[in-house]
C-alpha angles and dihedrals in degrees: 000000000000118000119240110232119207132182107234128207098155122104092211091056090047091051090048088058094048093123089067094060126084093235137020113291112256107217095214092049091046090051092049091048093048093048094057120093091210097052116084132191121183120188126197115216132196116186089349093304122118107241103162143017142190127189127199138180127203110231121194125194127176095242100032105043117217123328132179112239111205098218103180141355126191136168123188107256092238090058102045124121092037098100095258095124092048091048091051092050092047091049092050089049090051090050090050091052090046090053093049100256115161093220145324133250140184139187121224139154121268085226092063103085094170092058093043091051092047094050092046092049087053091054104267123139131199106243102164148027096235124173120214118218123184144193123213127198106189092177089064091058094046092258125130 
């Protein structure tokens, strides 16, 4: 059975798919995400149940144009190895092309063979040996 993929901009639908996210859905953040024209959330449904998601954000830079950043991909463990992740990535890529993006990119760990295989099946290639560095401000999130 092929999953139905829908573009979501409804906080209730996001909350209904909470099990697909790394952390509990924060209603205010979900509303802000859904309200933005450059934030995209695609959910895959089987029998009306959300079983996968991909999120993307359009990033524009003066010398690079606009690119789609694939922010996160998840498929419910019980539904993996059925092509759902690949279909979600391909659908986000199609949305990026439709919206005039020049390309799409994602960051993942070399030690994540499932993600690497999914992205490659969807047409991605590894061009670089990038290193991701990050900053965290726990006080901004109410953490101490």
